N, C-alpha and C positions, 0 to 999 in steps of 0.2 A: 131178222133173227133167223138162224139156221133151223130148218125144219127137220133135218135128218138127225136122229138121236145118236148115231155113231159119231157125228162131228161135234157134239155138244159135251161140255164139261159141266157137271152139276156138283155144287157143294152146298152144304148147309152150315149156317152159323147160328149159334144160340147166344143171346145176350140178355142179361138181366138189368133192367133199369127200374130202380125202386122196387116195388113189389110185383112188377109185371115182367114176365119172361117172354122174349120175342124169338121166334125161330124164323130165320130168313133163308129162302132158297135163292142161291146165286147161280145163274146160268151163263156160261161163256161159250161162244162159238169158237171154232178152231180157225182163227183169223191170222195165225202166225205171229201173234203178239203175246209175250209172256205177261204174267200178272205184274211183275216188277216193272216192265216197260210201260204197261198201261197206267200204273199208279204214278210213275215219274212223269208221264205225259200229262196226266190230269193235274198234277201239282204245278207243272210248268205253265199249262194253259190257265189255271186259276190265278197264279201269281202275275202273269203277263196281262190278264184281263183287268186286274185291279190297279194297274199302273205302279207308280213308285210310292206306295203307301207304307213302306217298311220304315221302321225306326228303331231306336234303342230304348229298351224298357228301363225306366228310372229305378223302380223298386221291384225286386223279385216278387212274383206272385206265388205264395206258398199257402196251401190249404191246411197245413199242419199247425197246431198251436206251437208257439215259441218255447 
């Protein structure tokens, strides 16, 4: 992790799950990679690690009442 505060990007996210509110501090170093590039890389790495486990969903999964 980058120790120099001038090279760090800090963001806070607040999420509510149930009755608990979480405040998360996210720190990114200036590595030359944008947030979009990082997320796409993580998705590609995750999908390639699981192999070919993709398929077609038979019935749509909807949480709303019909």
